[in-house]
Phi, psi and omega in degrees: 000136175276104186263007184249018178237163175287152169303150190304329183253022183276161177261175183292347181269354180289158178291146173268114185273108181263158180308321180297319180297315182291325177297315179296326179296314180296314182291343177281347175283119188310316185276359172253359183293343181277353181289141176276177186301316182294321180293322177294318178300316179296320180294318181298333179294337181261001184269166177226148173265133179233140178248130181245138174277164177303130180071016175273139180275128176282315173205162182247150176305137177076003174277155181304134184263083180270344186227149164249152187230148171241130180284123178275313173204170184091203181206144182231132177266131175261129183222143178240137181273132175276179182298333181271004176093349180285145180264131175251127179287125179274304177191176178242144185240133179239197188311131177087347179283156182250153181230135174094005183296325182299334179295340180293337180250012177270121181296335180280346180067038181234162175287138183267359176205173176257157181229123184234132178289131179273341174203182179304127190221142173245138178228153173258122183261127180243129178303131181300325180298324179293323178294320178295321178298319179299314182291331178293325184255354181237092180304324181295321178294318180296318180296317180292323178300314180294324177297320179293323177295320178297320178295318178299316179298317179299316180295321180291326176293322176296319177300315181298316180298318180294317183294329185266339186238334188259160176276177186298318180299318179297321178296318180294312181298317179300319179298311182299316181298324180287341179273348182294146174302148182296153180085167180255149181217145177287331180278153179302142180251151190245138174242132178271121175263074190268348178272151181306143184302323183292330179280326174295319178299317179297320178298327182264009177058051176211169178277157176303325179295318178295319179300314180298319181296318182290320177297319179295322180296317179292322178294314183293335179271003177080014181278321181227163170238144182232125175226096184058247184266004181257119175252117181256124177278110183273330181215097185294323180294317177296326178296316178295323179296332181296336178291336183266347181275157177291140178289000000 
C-alpha cells in the first residue's frame, strides 16, 4: 500500500497519512497491540485507504464481510435494521475505533449492522482473512479480541436495559459517564460531543429537542458546562444523582 499519498479524491487540506501514523493507528487497536514491528509492517502492506463522503455507506448489514476497518478521522454511525426495515442507531465510532469486528464471529461471514459516514471520513481497510490468520497464530491477540467482544456485549446489554427501563435523563447521563476518561480526577473532565446532535439523540432514543432540553437542564443546575463540542463535567456526583431524579 502506498501510505504516503492523499486518498484519490481528497483535497489539499486533508491529512497526509504517513506509515508512522497508520502504524500507531493499528497498534492502538487493543487486540492488535501484541504485534511486533515486522508484523505490523506486513499487515499494512495488505491494507487499503478508503475515503467516504458524508452520508456514504461503508458497508450494509448482511453483505459479505471481507474487510475490517479502523477509523482514521471523521465519524461513522452503526445502525441495524429491524424486521420492519427501520434502522436503529447502535452507536457512533470515531478516530481509532474499529468497524466489522462482530463479523469475525458470524458463521455466515456477513456484517451484522450497516456503517454510514456522518461526515467526510477516512478509514483503513484490513482484509478479514489477515485478521483471522493473526488470531490463529497469536493466542494473546485472540484472547484480547474475545475480551473486547465481551466488553462490547456488556455495553450493548447496558444500552438495552437503559432503553427499556430508564428515562431520557438517565440514558443521557449514562452515555456521558461512559465517555469520561478512565479513573477519577479532582479537575473537571471533558467529553467531546463531536457527532451531530440528531445522531446522538437517535442513539439515545430521544428527539434532538429532548436532548437539547436535558443538556440545558444539566448546564443550568451547574452539573456540566458546554462550549460548542466540549462538554465539561463540573460535578460528577451531581451528574450521577441526576440519574435517580425524575426527568
